[in-house]
KOLVEX-478725 format. One record per residue (C-alpha): residue number from 1; x negated, z negated, y. Coordinates in Angstrom, 3 decimals. Layout:
<kolzas>
{i=NUM x=X z=Z y=Y}
...
</kolzas>
This chain:
<kolzas>
{i=1 x=-54.596 z=-154.671 y=99.329}
{i=2 x=-52.940 z=-156.793 y=101.980}
{i=3 x=-51.742 z=-154.118 y=104.424}
{i=4 x=-51.519 z=-150.477 y=103.362}
{i=5 x=-52.034 z=-147.415 y=105.507}
{i=6 x=-48.285 z=-146.903 y=105.862}
{i=7 x=-47.892 z=-150.302 y=107.549}
{i=8 x=-50.991 z=-150.190 y=109.788}
{i=9 x=-49.101 z=-148.582 y=112.687}
{i=10 x=-47.408 z=-151.958 y=113.212}
{i=11 x=-50.742 z=-153.513 y=114.149}
{i=12 x=-52.782 z=-150.830 y=115.922}
{i=13 x=-51.868 z=-148.420 y=118.715}
{i=14 x=-53.914 z=-145.577 y=117.175}
{i=15 x=-52.223 z=-142.559 y=115.642}
{i=16 x=-53.485 z=-139.578 y=113.677}
{i=17 x=-55.970 z=-138.035 y=113.948}
{i=18 x=-57.681 z=-141.148 y=115.316}
{i=19 x=-56.883 z=-143.764 y=112.670}
{i=20 x=-60.200 z=-144.845 y=111.150}
{i=21 x=-59.004 z=-147.408 y=108.579}
{i=22 x=-56.833 z=-146.992 y=105.512}
{i=23 x=-56.065 z=-150.496 y=104.269}
{i=24 x=-56.609 z=-154.102 y=105.208}
{i=25 x=-57.986 z=-155.559 y=102.001}
{i=26 x=-58.196 z=-159.202 y=103.089}
{i=27 x=-57.596 z=-161.169 y=106.266}
{i=28 x=-58.296 z=-164.746 y=107.196}
{i=29 x=-59.176 z=-166.200 y=110.593}
{i=30 x=-62.818 z=-166.270 y=109.423}
{i=31 x=-63.140 z=-162.791 y=107.839}
{i=32 x=-61.454 z=-159.372 y=107.943}
{i=33 x=-62.031 z=-156.628 y=105.375}
{i=34 x=-60.829 z=-153.017 y=105.341}
{i=35 x=-61.475 z=-149.790 y=103.475}
{i=36 x=-61.522 z=-146.185 y=104.631}
{i=37 x=-61.746 z=-142.866 y=102.805}
{i=38 x=-63.812 z=-140.339 y=104.781}
{i=39 x=-62.223 z=-136.933 y=104.423}
{i=40 x=-63.759 z=-133.687 y=105.587}
{i=41 x=-61.037 z=-133.070 y=108.200}
{i=42 x=-61.807 z=-136.302 y=110.063}
{i=43 x=-62.535 z=-135.583 y=113.737}
{i=44 x=-65.626 z=-137.823 y=113.635}
{i=45 x=-67.220 z=-136.000 y=110.688}
{i=46 x=-70.104 z=-133.737 y=111.589}
{i=47 x=-72.222 z=-131.709 y=109.161}
{i=48 x=-70.568 z=-133.446 y=106.213}
{i=49 x=-71.196 z=-137.019 y=107.430}
{i=50 x=-69.039 z=-139.624 y=109.173}
{i=51 x=-70.836 z=-140.319 y=112.448}
{i=52 x=-71.983 z=-143.591 y=114.041}
{i=53 x=-69.092 z=-143.428 y=116.509}
{i=54 x=-66.682 z=-143.333 y=113.577}
{i=55 x=-68.266 z=-146.379 y=111.961}
{i=56 x=-68.066 z=-148.285 y=115.266}
{i=57 x=-64.431 z=-147.254 y=115.717}
{i=58 x=-63.728 z=-148.311 y=112.126}
{i=59 x=-65.050 z=-151.803 y=112.916}
{i=60 x=-62.971 z=-151.961 y=116.118}
{i=61 x=-59.801 z=-150.847 y=114.316}
{i=62 x=-60.443 z=-153.366 y=111.540}
{i=63 x=-60.493 z=-156.024 y=114.278}
{i=64 x=-57.372 z=-154.681 y=115.995}
{i=65 x=-55.331 z=-154.454 y=112.810}
{i=66 x=-56.477 z=-157.884 y=111.595}
{i=67 x=-55.849 z=-159.640 y=114.911}
{i=68 x=-52.454 z=-157.900 y=115.050}
{i=69 x=-51.611 z=-159.038 y=111.538}
{i=70 x=-52.617 z=-162.629 y=112.317}
{i=71 x=-50.531 z=-162.536 y=115.541}
{i=72 x=-47.470 z=-161.349 y=113.624}
{i=73 x=-48.006 z=-163.964 y=110.914}
{i=74 x=-48.041 z=-166.558 y=113.718}
{i=75 x=-44.688 z=-165.307 y=114.975}
{i=76 x=-45.936 z=-163.329 y=117.975}
{i=77 x=-46.158 z=-159.622 y=118.669}
{i=78 x=-49.455 z=-157.837 y=117.952}
{i=79 x=-51.679 z=-157.635 y=121.026}
{i=80 x=-53.741 z=-154.665 y=122.138}
{i=81 x=-57.527 z=-155.004 y=122.090}
{i=82 x=-60.320 z=-153.071 y=123.757}
{i=83 x=-64.019 z=-152.766 y=123.019}
{i=84 x=-65.786 z=-154.659 y=125.802}
{i=85 x=-69.331 z=-154.130 y=124.536}
{i=86 x=-71.322 z=-153.189 y=121.454}
{i=87 x=-74.701 z=-154.836 y=120.903}
{i=88 x=-77.312 z=-155.366 y=118.193}
{i=89 x=-76.352 z=-151.986 y=116.722}
{i=90 x=-78.321 z=-150.944 y=113.638}
{i=91 x=-77.583 z=-147.734 y=111.759}
{i=92 x=-79.023 z=-147.507 y=108.265}
{i=93 x=-77.143 z=-144.620 y=106.683}
{i=94 x=-74.186 z=-142.326 y=107.386}
{i=95 x=-71.537 z=-141.906 y=104.682}
{i=96 x=-70.864 z=-138.424 y=103.338}
{i=97 x=-67.366 z=-136.992 y=103.178}
{i=98 x=-65.311 z=-138.179 y=100.198}
{i=99 x=-66.877 z=-141.648 y=100.457}
{i=100 x=-64.931 z=-144.889 y=100.630}
{i=101 x=-66.468 z=-147.322 y=103.073}
{i=102 x=-65.777 z=-151.051 y=103.064}
{i=103 x=-65.925 z=-152.890 y=106.388}
{i=104 x=-66.341 z=-156.621 y=106.895}
{i=105 x=-65.773 z=-158.241 y=110.287}
{i=106 x=-66.578 z=-161.870 y=111.003}
{i=107 x=-65.196 z=-163.412 y=114.212}
{i=108 x=-68.022 z=-165.567 y=115.610}
{i=109 x=-66.873 z=-166.913 y=118.990}
{i=110 x=-63.842 z=-166.873 y=121.230}
{i=111 x=-63.695 z=-167.464 y=124.973}
{i=112 x=-60.124 z=-167.102 y=126.216}
{i=113 x=-59.029 z=-163.595 y=125.287}
{i=114 x=-62.566 z=-162.345 y=124.525}
{i=115 x=-63.836 z=-162.389 y=120.952}
{i=116 x=-67.387 z=-161.870 y=119.746}
{i=117 x=-67.391 z=-160.411 y=116.243}
{i=118 x=-70.011 z=-159.247 y=113.782}
{i=119 x=-69.113 z=-156.027 y=111.978}
{i=120 x=-70.762 z=-154.376 y=108.993}
{i=121 x=-69.831 z=-151.248 y=107.062}
{i=122 x=-70.872 z=-150.720 y=103.454}
{i=123 x=-70.947 z=-147.938 y=100.875}
{i=124 x=-71.345 z=-148.963 y=97.239}
{i=125 x=-72.951 z=-152.245 y=98.332}
{i=126 x=-75.425 z=-150.606 y=100.737}
{i=127 x=-75.123 z=-151.445 y=104.421}
{i=128 x=-74.400 z=-148.422 y=106.598}
{i=129 x=-74.105 z=-149.963 y=110.047}
{i=130 x=-74.102 z=-153.417 y=111.575}
{i=131 x=-73.339 z=-154.574 y=115.102}
{i=132 x=-71.875 z=-157.234 y=117.306}
{i=133 x=-68.856 z=-156.333 y=119.370}
{i=134 x=-66.983 z=-158.007 y=122.197}
{i=135 x=-63.256 z=-157.396 y=121.855}
{i=136 x=-60.979 z=-158.094 y=124.816}
{i=137 x=-57.408 z=-158.820 y=123.688}
{i=138 x=-54.448 z=-158.486 y=126.037}
{i=139 x=-52.644 z=-161.724 y=126.852}
</kolzas>
């Protein structure tokens, strides 16, 4: 694990109960990976399952934490990012409580402070959700 839950607050503005990632497992400019344990008290769990909105937020927070980590590694302060748009959304399965999801984000394009990323969440090798997301990062 590259960045543990205890250190994530350095890279994302989110605080409990709205933190939807546990650890950054790997980060490179080409690929970000995180994990997240879905507990039954999570505010985005409904009827025993982590909802689509939670999976989307997990992808966004994986981006935010990874971009923040890369900024700090480059000597700058972490920047704040916002979801500009979500497209090509496909939901295949929702994870049950007590699952550990693995999320992979691939930055595809950058235009100024706008990034287009591809995000996918997995459970035991099965894809749960995939989408493209535009992330706007503060300057």
